[in-house]
Each structure stands twice: as structure tokens, then as C-alpha cells.
N, C-alpha and C positions, 0 to 999 in steps of 0.2 A: 559652614560645610554639610550636607546633608550626605550620613552613614545610613542608608539604612537595608532593610533586609535584600533588596537586589544589590547593592554593592556588596554586601557580607557573603552573599552568594557567589558572586564573581568574583571575587578576591580568594574565596574558600577554593574555588574552582584553581584559580593559577597555583595555590598553595598545594592543592592534591589535597585538600582537607575534608574529612568526611563531617557533617553537619549535624553531629550527635551530643550537645552539649547542655542537659539539662539545667534548670537552677539549682548551685551548691551544689557542681558537678563531684562524684565520689571523687578522692584520690583512690590509688591503688592499694587498698587497704586488702589485703588476702593473709590465710592462715601459712602460707609459703611465701616470704618476703623477700625472695629471689628476685632478680631482673636476668633476662635471658636475652641472649643479643645470638644469632645466625647471621654467618660471611657466608657467601657464595662467590664461590670461584668460577664465573660465568665460562663454558667453553671445554669444560673437560681438563682439569691440572694433571699433572703427571707426577704422581707421590713418589716415583723411583728419584726424582731431582730434588725431593723435600725428605720425607721423614722414612720411607721406604728403601731406604738407597742399593743399588744396584752399579758396584764399580764394575769396568774392566782390569783384567790382570795385566795385561802388557798392550803396548801400541800393535803387536801382531794380532791379535784378537780379533777375530773377523765377527761382523754382525753383533757388537756390543749391545748392551742396553743403555748404556750413556758412556759419555768420552771422558769423563773425570776417573780414576783409579781408584781400585778399592784401598790401596792404602791412606788415601785420601781422605774417605769416611770417618766423619765425626761424630764424637760421643758427647752426650751431655748430662751424667746422670746414667740412667737407664735405657737412653733413648739416642739413636742412630740415626744420622742426619746426612745428607747429600752435602758435599764441600762447596756449595753454590750460592747464588742470590745472598739472600739475606739470612740466611738459615744458622751460621756460627751463632751471630749475634742474638736473634730470637731464642732459639732452644737454650742457649747458656742462660738466658736470663728467665727463661719461664718455664726450665722442665719441672719443676718442684709442682706446679700446677697442671701439668699437661699429660692426659693420658691420649695417648697414641694407638688407634685402632687399624689393624693392616689387614690386606686381604679383603676386603669389604667387598662384596659379589653384587654390584647395580644390577646384575641381569639385562642390562643392554647397553646397548652405544650409540642409541637417540637421544638427543639434547633434552627433548620436552620431557621425553618418559624419565630420563636418569636424573633430571632438575627433580620431578614430581617425586620419586622413587626418594632421594636422599634428604627432600626435606617435609616428606608427608610421612613416608613408612610404610607407601604403597605402591607399588608400579601402576595400579590400575586407577584411572581419573575418580573423582569424589571425594578425594579425603582433603580436609585443611592442611595449609602449612601449620608444622608445629607453635611456630610462634603466633599462629592466630588461634591455634587451640587450646594453648594455654592463657592467652589474654582473654578468650571468649569464655574461658570456666573462670577465671580467678578476677578480672578485673572488666568486666564488659562494661561497667557505669564509669570508667576513668574514660576521659573524653579525650584519649591519645594512646591509647592501651595497646595497641598493636601499629606497630611505625614498619612504614616498608619502602624500601629502596630498591624495588626491584627483584628478580630473583624468582622462586616461587611463593605467592602471596594468598593464592585460592582461602577462603576464609570457612568454606560450607556454609555459608549463610549464618555463621557464631558473632560474628563482630564487622564492623566497619573497617575498613584500614585507614590507617592517616600517612598520607603519602607529603613529604617535607621539602621538597626541592626548590621552594621559594621563601628563602629566609625573610627576605623584603615584606613579602606580602603575609606573613606570620606576621611581622610586626606591625602592619599595619592594621590589622583585624585587634590585634591585642591594643594598639594604641589610636584610637581614631580620631582623637584630639589634638595630636602632634602634625603638626605642619611637614614636617621631617621625621617619619616613625623610629628611624633610625637612632634620632639623637635625643636622647632623654632630658637635656637641657636648652633644645632650642623652643623655637615660637611655637605658640599654642592657638587654636581656631577659639577659645573662650577664657577668658579670666579664670582662676584655680577657685574663685566664689559664684560666679555664672555657672563653671562645669560642676560644682559640688550641689547646686543648686537643681540643675539637670537630672542629674543623679538622682537626687531625693524624690523627684517630682515622678521619674520614669518608673522608680521602685514603688513609689506609692500606688500607682498606675497597675503595674503590675500584679501587685497584691489582692487588689479592689479586682482586677478580672480574675484572677484566680481562685478567690473565693467565690465569686459570682457564676464561675463555669464549673460545673458540678463534675461534668464527664475529664476522667484520665484524661482521655486522648486529647481533649481540647487543652484542659490543664498544660500538657505537655507542649503543645503547639505554640500556647503563650509564653511560656518560660522561654523556647528557644527562639519566639521572633524578638523578646526583649533583649538575649544575650546577645543576639545578631545585632541590634541596630546600636547598644552601647559598648560592646565587646568586653563586657563582663563575662568574661572564659577564661580559663584555666590556659592559653596560649599566653596571656598576660602572665602567670608564673613562669611559665616555661622561658620568654624573654630574659626575666631575672637571673636565670642560669646559662644561657648562653654566651659563649666569650665574646670579647669587645673585638677581636678579630676571627674570623674562620680559616682554616688552612684552605690552601691552595686544591691540594690533592682530595679528589672526591673522596675516597674511602676514607681520610680522617673525618673531613667533615659532615660525612654521615654518621660517624661514629660520636663528634660532637655534640649533634643534636638529640642523639639517642640517649647517651649519658646524661644531660641537661633534662631531657624528660622524664626518666627515670628517678634523678635527682629532686625535682621539681614534683614528684610523686603524683605524676599523671600518665605514665608509660609503665607498661609491664613487660614487652618484648618487643624485638626489632629485628628486620632482615635489614643484613646490609650487603652490598653488592659492587665487585668489581671484573670489569670482561677483560678479553684480550688473552684468553688461554686456549684456543682451538688453531694450535700453533702445527697445522698441516705442512708447512716448509719452515725451512730456517730454525726450527725448534729451539735449538739453548742460545741463540742470539734473541729471538722473540720472548721465551717462554721464561727465562731464568729473571729479566727485570719486573714481568709481572708477577711473579713468584717473590721478588723483593717487595714490591708497592702491595700484595698482599701480606707478608709478615710483618713489614713496617705499619701497615694499618693495624691489625689487631695488636703489636706491640703499642701502638698509640691508643687506641682502645684502651686498653687497660692501663696506661699512664692517666687516662683521663679519668677513671674510674676513680683510681687511688686517689688524685686529685679533688673531687669531688666526694671523697669520703664514703662510696658505695663497692670497691673494691672486693668486699669479703663477702658481699652477696651479687657478685656476679657471676653467671653461667655463662659459657661461650662455645659455639660448637661452629667449626671451619669445614667448610667440605665443597662439592663440585659434584659436576654432572655424573661423570665417570672420569675413568684413568687415562690414560695413551699407551699405543702398542711398545713392545719391549726392543722395538727394531726401528731405525729409522727407513723411512720410504726414502725413495730418489731423490725428493727434494729435499733433503736432510730434515724433514720434519718427522713427526709424530702422529700416528691417526688414533682414532679413537678404539678404546680397551673398558670393555668393561668392570674391570678389577681399579680398586680406587680404596682410600685410604681416606679417614674422618680424625679429626681431630678436636678433642673436648677436654675444657679448663674450669675451672674454679670451682664456687660454691657447691661441695658432696660429690666433685669429682676426685678418684683417687691418683695423685700426679707421679712423676716422675714413674711411668708405667708403661709397658708395651703390652698388646691383645692381639692376638692375631698374624698370620705372617705369609707371604707370598714367598714360592720357589726364585730360585734364579733367574727363570725368566718370566717372573712376576707373575704367575698362575696362582689363584688363591690356596692355601692350604685350611685342612679343617681343624677344627680346636676340639679339646673334650670339654663338654658344657660348664663341667665344675671346678675343672684343674685350668683351663686355658693353655693346656699344654696343645702341640701340634698333633693331631690325632686321627691317624685314616679313617676309624669309626666316627669320628665326630660331625661335628656340624660348622659349613660355611657362615661366617657373620656374614647379615644381610642388612639394608637399612632399618627393617620390622625389628629387628635385636635391640639396633640402638635408640631407635622412638620408643620402644617399651621400656628400655632402662630411663630413658628421660622423663616419659610418661610420670612414672614410679617416684624419680625425684622429686619432679613437681607436685606429686600427691594428686594427680589428675585421672590417673587408671581408672577408679572408680566412680567417678563423677559420671550423673545422667546422660549429659551430652555424648560422653566418650564412651560410656559402656553400652549406648543404645544405638548410637548414629555411628560411631568409627571405632570400633572394637578391632583390635590387633586379635582376631580369632586363630586358634592354633599357634601361635608364637610361643616359641620356647624360652624361660628365660637361662639367658645365658650368666647372668647375674654379672653383667660387665661392669657395674659401677659397687659390685662386692655385695 
């Protein structure tokens, strides 16, 4: 079996891997030991069907925001939730670690602009996703520092994203000597003794070339070449923590890979993504099942983090392009609306708390920057305020690439995290 650089690059392309794995690739060792997951509900979710509930008073009410009744709205701690989908199960289980931000003004009802604004903190183009920013500042040398499964994953040139859709290809890269890369007990192309001699010879050759070539760029190229040829990379370590069986649900499968990368010490931040929220027709019948899939996926993410022992280091942000209109259209659907909500969860996030609000027709209300009480003289929560808070939580706000290249100039600190 010949497994050379060409084969590696081909398989890396299948797996969506960035070939940025120097010899002895560094683990994600940073001053901030948190792991970050950003979950995108693609298409524009309906916060009034989730964490900013607006029920109708009775069956005679004209033009209701929702068809469920106000009296059926649920409560978990200090958090209210709509009585639909998987909301009760999710919030009753996770309210203590959850901060709800309501009445967030995304300032757009355009999908691309809204997605960019939610995940970069800037409505205009050019800023990286927060996941890429954190990974690029804190764990640039980690081989899978920024994993992306879609959504907004612009990196601002800070780091290469790793897309991990093809698990079989990942195992093939990690274990080139296996006939079946997914079977650790199956046949091999070489005997153990021959494989050990091959690796020893390749390592000696690599060491000799590295010592001979003095230019750092040449040394780096040699390291990459030998890494590719023998599969001696951190994908192998990832495989040690991947589950024997992946979940059939796409969002849960994304969570399994992300948590395995964190547990393996080769990942820092991840984008997860689930679509189906752009429900211009038959809103309730179409939107509620997707909300259930979303919240079940986030619930699963936390279970995986608990199972791997990293839940106390995990930070999760859940958001969408924007919200949906406070009225049903003629097709019983809901259209684009610039007002939305964001969920923050985990390490360093004050849980069992709601900041921000919207009125009865889901228009954003201003809050006092100090007390967070509704205040007509205050400010609307915008994505930039959320990003400033999370940058400070991650300890990257004053780092050079952030301060010089991607500053949030003039953003008032709403002290959303205390």
C-alpha cells in the first residue's frame, strides 16, 4: 500500500481537513482552558416559540403572535419558555447554566448579513467568526483548533478551518496501515515488526533532513510531508475519543466530533449548524420539529461533554440569523424579523438568568446598561455587545490581532456576564 502525500491531500480534501499539522503538533494549551461551541439555527429561528414566549389570551384574539395560550407558558427557574417542541425538557434540565438574552436587535432581515452579524459581532463584512477568532488567538498551532460544520466560518486569515464531515476519511488518514481504517482489530498491510521498522526509518530520515535544511520554511515543509506520509498526526488521537457508533442525527454527530477533538486536546472552538428554520409557510408544523431537533442536539452536546469530563470547561452560544415576524402570513408561515434571542451556557456564564426583553409584538426594548432593567433611555442589545462580553470571557479582547485588526470600537459594555 503506497500512502504518499498525494493520497493524503486527496483524503484530506474529502474530509475537509486543512493540512496544517507540523511535527509534534501542539495541543490546545492556552491560558484559557475553556472550549467553545457555537450552534447556528440556519434560516432564522422564532424566539417567541422558544425563550421569549408570546402567547395568545384566548381563541378569539385576532392576529396572535402564536397559537399557544399565555397560560401555558412554562417556567424553569427565572427563565420562561414556549410550551412547544422540546423546550420544557431542555430548560428544566439546563436552566441553571443558561443565560437568555432577549430583544437582541440584529439590524437586518437578510440571511447572509444576519448570520455574519450574529457570529462575528459586525454587520459589515471582514470580521471573523468568534470561533475562529478564539481559536486563532489561543490555539493557532493546534491541528484542529477551529472545527466548522457550516454557518458563518470566515477566519479573517487567522487560522485554517477544519471541516470534519467525512469520518471514514479521518480514520483513513490516521491509520494508513489498516485495511479497514474503522476496524482496529482487522488486517494490516504490514506486520507489526515491519511497521515499526518503517516508522523508525522514516523518523530517522525526517530528522536528518530537518537538520540538513536550515531554513524554517523548508523544515516546516519537510515536517508536513512526513506527517502526511505516515499518518503521524493528531487525527489519530482524535480517533481514540470518537464514539464506536455515530448518532444518526446530523447535529448530534457534529457534537460528537467536536467534543472528541476537545477531549483529545487538539481542538479549541467549533461551529455546529442545523437548517430548516426559514418557515415562510406552515410555521408551527415545520418550525417546532426543527426547534426540537436543535434543543435535543444542544442537550446531547452537554451529555457528551459530561461523558468526556469537560462540561465544566465548555461554553456554548446558540443563535440564528434573526427572528421571525410576530404575525402569521397568508400561508400560516412567519417571515423575516430583525429581533432575535441568544442563549449562552456554561463556564463563566451566569445561569438561571434573563437579560433583555421585547414587547407584546416582539419589538426590542432598551435596557439600562448598569441594572439591565427595561429603560427607555437605555440601549438595545446588539450582537456586538454579546461579542464584547464573550471576547472578555475568553481573555482575547486586548490581544494584538483582536485589538489591531478586529476591534469593536465604541461598543458600550453592557456587562452581560457580570
